[in-house]
N, C-alpha and C positions, 0 to 999 in steps of 0.2 A: 603601292598601297599607302594610305595615310597612316602616320603614327597614331596610336591610341592616345587620347588625352586624359591625363589624371590631374584632378584638382587637389592640391595639398593645402590643407588648412592647419597651419602650425605657426606659433609665434616665436619659437626659439631659433635664432640664426644658425647655430651649429647643427641643429637637427634638420633644418631646411636644407642646408648645404649637403649633408650626408644623404638624406632621402632623395633629393633632386639628382645628385650624382649617381646614386644607385639605380634610379629609374631611367635616367638618360642613357646609361650604359646599356640598358635593356631595350633601348629604342622607343621609350615612351616620351610623349611631349608633356611637360609639367608646367602647370599654372599654379602660382603660389599666392595665397592670401593669408594675412596674419591675424584676422579677427572674425568673429561669428557673423556680424552684420554684413561685412564685405563678402563673406562666403556665400550668403544667400543671394546677393546681387550678382556675383560672378557666376554662380551656378546657372542662373537663368540665362545669362548672356552667352556663356561658353559651352553649355551642354556637354560636360565632361563624360567620358565613358565610365569613370570610377572616381570616387572621392576618398581620399585618405584624411582622416579627421582626428585631430588631437582633442582631448576632452577639456583640458585646462587652457582656456583662451580668455583674452581680455574681452569685456563686454558680455555678450551672451555666450554661455559655455557650449561645449561640444554636444552634450546631451540634448540641449534645446535646439541647436542647429540641426541635428539628426532628426529629431522629432518633427521640426517644421518642414524639412525637405521630404520626409516620408509621408507627410500629410497633404502634400500638394500634387495634383495630377501631373504637372509638367516635370516634376523631379522625383516622384516616388519610385520610379523604376531604376534609378541610378544606384548601383551598389555603393554602400558606404562601409569602408573598412576603418575601424577605430585603431589608431596607432598612438598609444599613450603610456605614460609612466605609471598610471594607476593599475595596481595589480590585485586589488581586493575583489573578491567574488561579488560583493554588492554593486560595485561599479560595472562589472561585466553584465550583471542582470539588468541594471538600469539602462545600459547601452542597448541591450537586446530589446528591452521594452520600448525604447525610443525608435527602434527599427534598424539598428546596425546589422549588417550582413555578416561581419566577422570582427574579431577583437584580437589585436596584437599588442604586446607590450614592448616598450623600449628598455634597454637597447635591443635591437633586432639584428638578425643575420640577413644579408641581402637575399640569399637563396630562399629563406622563409617568406620574405616579403614578395618576391617574384611568384612563388608558388601560390600564395593567397590571391594575388592580383590575377594571375592566369586562370584561377578558378572562376573568376567573374567576368573577365574580358577575353574574348577569343581573337 
């Protein structure tokens, strides 16, 4: 069986390394992009099973990326899990309005991340 593909949209190298390692240990295939514009392009090309999205990105931010992905027929069904350092309720609400399926804050525990991901991909 093919490994499920997760698109990680994150611009901090240390976070990328930590999340990628955590996901690869759980047998997920990880594709990484570091900005919002590239995220849109790669999502169309790669058709990931799930997207892990940081909100603070160079160029267009994660809120806008999520909103654009959820508004297009080709990508609206892909689950989007926000993984961010933003802990305020207003950010959580804004992400939900943009279409995010789940919201997690950094730092995260691997077990929590796996649990959320497993909820959306079987």
